[in-house]
ROSE-4610 file (N, C-alpha, C; in Angstrom, 1 decimal, always signed):
// ROSE-4610
residu = [M/M/M/L/L/L/S/S/S/D/D/D/P/P/P/D/D/D/K/K/K/S/S/S/M/M/M/I/I/I/R/R/R/A/A/A/Y/Y/Y/K/K/K/A/A/A/I/I/I/G/G/G/L/L/L/K/K/K/K/K/K/M/M/M/Y/Y/Y/G/G/G/R/R/R/E/E/E/Y/Y/Y/E/E/E/G/G/G/I/I/I/F/F/F/R/R/R/V/V/V/S/S/S/Y/Y/Y/L/L/L/L/L/L/D/D/D/E/E/E/K/K/K/G/G/G/K/K/K/V/V/V/L/L/L/K/K/K/A/A/A/Y/Y/Y/E/E/E/K/K/K/V/V/V/K/K/K/P/P/P/K/K/K/E/E/E/H/H/H/A/A/A/N/N/N/E/E/E/V/V/V/L/L/L/S/S/S/D/D/D/L/L/L/S/S/S]
num = [1/1/1/2/2/2/3/3/3/4/4/4/5/5/5/6/6/6/7/7/7/8/8/8/9/9/9/10/10/10/11/11/11/12/12/12/13/13/13/14/14/14/15/15/15/16/16/16/17/17/17/18/18/18/19/19/19/20/20/20/21/21/21/22/22/22/23/23/23/24/24/24/25/25/25/26/26/26/27/27/27/28/28/28/29/29/29/30/30/30/31/31/31/32/32/32/33/33/33/34/34/34/35/35/35/36/36/36/37/37/37/38/38/38/39/39/39/40/40/40/41/41/41/42/42/42/43/43/43/44/44/44/45/45/45/46/46/46/47/47/47/48/48/48/49/49/49/50/50/50/51/51/51/52/52/52/53/53/53/54/54/54/55/55/55/56/56/56/57/57/57/58/58/58/59/59/59/60/60/60/61/61/61/62/62/62/63/63/63]
x = [-33.3/-32.0/-32.0/-30.9/-30.8/-29.6/-29.9/-28.8/-28.5/-27.3/-26.9/-25.7/-25.9/-24.8/-24.2/-24.9/-24.4/-23.9/-24.0/-23.5/-24.2/-25.4/-26.1/-26.5/-27.0/-27.5/-26.3/-25.2/-24.1/-23.4/-23.4/-22.9/-23.7/-25.1/-26.0/-25.8/-25.5/-25.2/-23.8/-22.9/-21.5/-20.8/-21.1/-20.5/-19.4/-18.9/-17.9/-16.9/-15.7/-14.7/-13.3/-12.3/-11.0/-10.4/-9.7/-9.1/-7.6/-6.8/-5.4/-5.0/-4.2/-3.7/-2.3/-1.3/+0.1/+0.5/+0.1/+0.5/-0.3/-1.3/-2.1/-3.4/-3.9/-5.3/-6.3/-7.4/-8.5/-9.8/-10.9/-12.2/-12.7/-13.2/-13.7/-14.9/-15.5/-16.7/-16.3/-16.9/-16.7/-17.6/-17.1/-18.0/-18.8/-20.0/-20.8/-22.3/-23.1/-24.5/-25.4/-26.7/-27.6/-28.8/-29.3/-30.6/-31.6/-32.6/-33.7/-35.0/-35.9/-37.2/-38.1/-39.3/-40.2/-40.5/-40.1/-40.3/-39.0/-37.9/-36.6/-35.7/-36.1/-35.3/-34.2/-33.0/-31.8/-31.9/-32.0/-32.0/-30.6/-29.7/-28.4/-27.5/-26.2/-25.2/-24.2/-23.8/-22.7/-21.5/-20.5/-19.3/-18.2/-17.4/-16.4/-17.0/-18.0/-18.7/-17.8/-17.9/-17.2/-18.3/-18.2/-19.2/-19.6/-18.6/-18.9/-19.7/-19.7/-20.4/-21.6/-21.7/-22.7/-24.2/-24.5/-25.9/-26.3/-25.5/-25.9/-26.0/-25.2/-25.2/-26.6/-27.0/-28.2/-29.4/-29.4/-30.5/-30.6/-29.5/-29.5/-30.1/-29.8/-30.4/-31.9/-32.3/-33.8/-34.6/-34.0/-34.8/-34.8]
y = [+8.7/+9.3/+10.5/+10.7/+11.9/+12.8/+14.0/+15.0/+15.8/+15.9/+16.5/+17.5/+18.5/+19.4/+20.1/+20.4/+21.1/+20.1/+18.8/+17.7/+17.6/+18.2/+18.2/+16.7/+16.0/+14.6/+13.7/+13.8/+12.9/+13.3/+14.5/+14.9/+14.4/+14.4/+13.9/+12.4/+11.7/+10.2/+9.9/+10.9/+10.8/+9.9/+10.1/+9.4/+10.2/+11.2/+12.0/+12.5/+12.6/+13.0/+13.0/+13.2/+13.3/+11.9/+11.8/+10.6/+10.9/+9.9/+10.1/+9.2/+9.8/+9.0/+9.6/+8.8/+9.3/+10.4/+10.4/+11.4/+12.7/+12.7/+14.0/+13.7/+14.7/+14.6/+15.3/+14.8/+15.4/+14.9/+15.7/+15.3/+14.3/+13.2/+12.2/+11.4/+10.7/+9.9/+8.6/+8.2/+6.8/+5.8/+4.6/+3.5/+3.0/+3.5/+3.2/+3.1/+2.3/+2.3/+2.0/+2.3/+2.2/+1.4/+0.5/-0.2/+0.6/+1.2/+2.0/+1.3/+1.6/+1.0/+2.0/+1.7/+2.4/+3.9/+4.1/+5.4/+6.2/+5.6/+6.3/+6.0/+5.2/+4.9/+3.9/+4.3/+3.4/+2.1/+1.0/-0.3/-0.9/-0.6/-1.1/-0.2/+0.0/+0.7/-0.3/-0.2/-1.0/-0.1/-0.3/+0.5/-0.3/+0.4/-0.3/-1.4/-1.0/-1.9/-2.5/-3.8/-4.5/-4.8/-4.1/-4.2/-5.6/-6.5/-7.9/-8.6/-8.3/-9.0/-8.3/-7.0/-6.2/-6.6/-6.8/-7.1/-8.4/-9.4/-10.6/-10.4/-9.5/-9.2/-8.5/-7.5/-6.8/-7.8/-8.6/-9.6/-10.5/-10.9/-11.8/-11.1/-9.8/-9.1/-8.8/-8.8/-8.5/-9.8/-10.9/-12.2/-12.6]
z = [-65.8/-65.8/-64.9/-64.2/-63.3/-63.7/-63.8/-64.0/-62.7/-62.4/-61.1/-61.3/-62.1/-62.4/-61.2/-60.2/-59.0/-57.9/-58.2/-57.4/-56.0/-55.9/-54.6/-54.2/-55.2/-54.9/-54.6/-55.3/-55.1/-53.8/-53.4/-52.1/-51.0/-51.1/-50.1/-49.9/-50.9/-50.8/-50.5/-50.3/-50.0/-51.0/-52.3/-53.4/-54.1/-53.5/-54.1/-53.0/-53.3/-52.3/-52.9/-52.0/-52.4/-52.7/-53.9/-54.3/-54.6/-54.7/-55.0/-56.2/-57.1/-58.2/-58.6/-58.6/-58.9/-58.0/-56.7/-55.7/-55.8/-56.7/-56.9/-56.3/-55.5/-55.0/-55.9/-56.0/-56.8/-56.3/-56.7/-56.3/-57.3/-56.9/-57.8/-57.3/-58.2/-57.9/-57.3/-56.2/-55.6/-56.3/-56.4/-57.0/-55.8/-55.6/-54.6/-55.1/-54.6/-55.0/-53.7/-53.9/-52.7/-53.2/-52.3/-52.6/-51.8/-52.5/-52.0/-52.0/-51.0/-51.1/-51.9/-52.0/-52.9/-52.4/-51.1/-50.5/-50.5/-51.0/-51.1/-49.9/-49.0/-47.8/-48.2/-47.7/-48.0/-47.2/-48.0/-47.3/-47.1/-48.1/-48.0/-48.9/-48.3/-49.1/-49.5/-50.8/-51.4/-51.6/-50.8/-51.0/-51.8/-52.6/-53.4/-54.3/-55.1/-56.0/-57.0/-57.2/-58.3/-59.4/-60.6/-61.6/-62.0/-62.1/-62.6/-61.6/-60.3/-59.2/-58.7/-59.0/-58.3/-58.6/-59.8/-60.2/-59.4/-59.4/-58.6/-57.1/-56.6/-55.2/-54.9/-55.7/-55.5/-55.6/-56.7/-56.9/-55.7/-55.1/-54.0/-52.8/-52.6/-51.5/-51.6/-52.9/-53.1/-52.9/-52.9/-52.7/-51.3]
Protein backbone atom coordinates (compact mmCIF):
# COMPACT_ATOMS: atom_id res chain seq x y z
CA UNK A 1 0.00 0.00 0.00
CA UNK A 2 1.23 3.47 -0.84
CA UNK A 3 0.38 6.72 0.90
CA UNK A 4 0.93 9.91 -1.11
CA UNK A 5 -0.46 12.84 0.93
CA UNK A 6 1.57 15.48 -0.96
CA UNK A 7 0.55 13.93 -4.33
CA UNK A 8 4.16 13.80 -5.59
CA UNK A 9 3.90 10.24 -6.92
CA UNK A 10 0.53 10.75 -8.56
CA UNK A 11 1.79 13.92 -10.23
CA UNK A 12 4.93 12.14 -11.47
CA UNK A 13 2.73 9.53 -13.17
CA UNK A 14 0.41 12.24 -14.55
CA UNK A 15 -2.61 10.60 -12.91
CA UNK A 16 -4.15 13.81 -11.57
CA UNK A 17 -5.38 16.92 -13.32
CA UNK A 18 -8.29 19.17 -14.16
CA UNK A 19 -11.66 17.51 -14.64
CA UNK A 20 -15.09 18.96 -15.31
CA UNK A 21 -18.47 18.00 -13.92
CA UNK A 22 -21.65 20.04 -14.25
CA UNK A 23 -19.63 22.91 -15.73
CA UNK A 24 -17.35 23.10 -12.69
CA UNK A 25 -13.60 22.46 -12.94
CA UNK A 26 -11.78 20.66 -10.17
CA UNK A 27 -8.58 18.70 -9.62
CA UNK A 28 -9.28 15.00 -9.72
CA UNK A 29 -7.72 11.59 -10.10
CA UNK A 30 -7.62 10.03 -13.57
CA UNK A 31 -8.46 6.35 -13.94
CA UNK A 32 -5.08 5.27 -15.28
CA UNK A 33 -2.70 2.45 -14.41
CA UNK A 34 0.81 1.41 -15.40
CA UNK A 35 2.45 -1.95 -15.98
CA UNK A 36 5.93 -1.82 -14.44
CA UNK A 37 8.84 -4.23 -14.70
CA UNK A 38 10.78 -5.42 -11.66
CA UNK A 39 13.07 -2.36 -11.87
CA UNK A 40 10.16 0.10 -11.95
CA UNK A 41 10.37 0.86 -15.69
CA UNK A 42 6.98 1.61 -17.26
CA UNK A 43 6.22 -1.10 -19.81
CA UNK A 44 2.73 0.07 -20.72
CA UNK A 45 0.31 2.84 -19.74
CA UNK A 46 -3.41 2.14 -19.59
CA UNK A 47 -5.45 5.30 -19.97
CA UNK A 48 -9.18 5.47 -19.28
CA UNK A 49 -9.20 2.11 -17.49
CA UNK A 50 -12.48 0.18 -17.49
CA UNK A 51 -12.50 -1.80 -14.21
CA UNK A 52 -14.52 -4.74 -15.55
CA UNK A 53 -12.04 -5.34 -18.40
CA UNK A 54 -8.74 -4.14 -16.97
CA UNK A 55 -7.54 -7.24 -15.13
CA UNK A 56 -7.94 -9.39 -18.24
CA UNK A 57 -6.18 -6.77 -20.35
CA UNK A 58 -3.16 -6.72 -18.00
CA UNK A 59 -3.04 -10.53 -17.78
CA UNK A 60 -3.09 -10.71 -21.57
CA UNK A 61 -0.20 -8.26 -21.79
CA UNK A 62 1.81 -10.29 -19.27
CA UNK A 63 1.58 -13.48 -21.30
